[in-house]
C-alpha positions as CSV (number, residue, x, y, z in Angstrom):
1,M,12.2,-9.2,-0.9
2,A,12.3,-10.2,-4.5
3,N,15.2,-9.5,-7.0
4,L,14.6,-8.0,-10.4
5,T,17.0,-7.8,-13.3
6,V,16.2,-5.5,-16.2
7,R,18.2,-6.0,-19.4
8,N,18.8,-3.9,-22.4
9,V,18.2,-0.5,-20.8
10,P,19.1,2.1,-23.4
11,D,22.3,4.0,-22.5
12,D,20.6,7.4,-22.3
13,V,18.0,6.0,-19.9
14,H,20.8,4.5,-17.7
15,R,22.7,7.9,-17.8
16,A,19.5,9.8,-16.9
17,L,18.8,7.2,-14.0
18,R,22.3,7.6,-12.6
19,A,22.0,11.4,-12.8
20,Q,18.6,11.4,-11.1
21,A,19.9,9.0,-8.4
22,K,22.9,11.3,-7.8
23,A,20.6,14.3,-7.5
24,H,18.5,12.5,-4.9
25,G,21.6,11.1,-3.0
26,R,20.8,7.5,-3.8
27,S,22.3,4.6,-5.7
28,A,20.9,3.8,-9.1
29,E,19.4,0.7,-7.6
30,A,17.7,2.6,-4.8
31,E,16.4,5.2,-7.4
32,V,14.8,2.4,-9.4
33,R,13.1,1.0,-6.2
34,Q,11.8,4.5,-5.5
35,I,10.6,5.0,-9.1
36,L,8.8,1.6,-9.2
37,G,7.3,2.2,-5.7
38,D,6.0,5.6,-6.7
39,A,4.6,4.4,-10.0
40,L,2.9,1.3,-8.6
41,I,1.8,2.1,-5.1
42,P,0.0,5.5,-4.9
43,S,0.6,7.4,-1.8
44,N,-3.1,8.4,-1.5
45,R,-4.3,4.7,-1.4
46,L,-6.9,3.8,1.1
47,H,-5.6,1.9,4.1
48,L,-8.6,-0.1,5.4
49,G,-7.6,-0.1,9.0
50,D,-7.2,3.7,9.0
51,A,-10.5,4.2,7.2
52,L,-12.4,2.0,9.7
53,A,-10.8,3.8,12.7
54,A,-11.6,7.2,11.2
55,L,-15.2,6.0,10.7
56,G,-15.4,4.8,14.3
57,R,-14.2,8.2,15.5
58,Q,-16.6,10.0,13.2
59,L,-19.5,8.0,14.5
60,D,-18.2,8.4,18.1
61,L,-18.3,4.6,18.7
62,S,-17.4,3.5,22.2
63,D,-15.8,0.2,23.1
64,E,-19.2,-0.9,24.4
65,D,-20.7,-0.1,20.9
66,V,-18.1,-2.2,19.2
67,D,-18.6,-5.1,21.7
68,A,-22.4,-5.0,21.1
69,L,-21.8,-5.1,17.3
70,E,-19.4,-8.1,17.7
71,S,-21.8,-10.0,19.9
72,A,-24.7,-9.4,17.4
73,H,-22.6,-10.7,14.5
74,D,-23.8,-14.0,13.2
75,L,-20.8,-16.3,12.7
76,T,-22.9,-19.2,11.2
77,P,-21.5,-20.2,7.9
78,Q,-23.8,-19.3,5.0
79,S,-25.4,-22.3,3.3
80,S,-25.2,-22.6,-0.4
81,P,-28.5,-22.1,-2.3
82,G,-30.3,-25.0,-3.9
């Protein structure tokens, strides 16, 4: 995990951060991690594996169907044009 140092945080922002952290039962550092995570990584983001599994269920694909798709897949490297 990376470390992050934030300098020159205004006193009123620091006080508000500590108050919010206390209200959530966390340290100020844990509160900052939560705030950053909430702001930068949306909870409704698409997880590709979950989406593919849901699609397979929706299409009612069997293991045999997946095997057939894999065996038909051309693994030959694509040549560059020209």
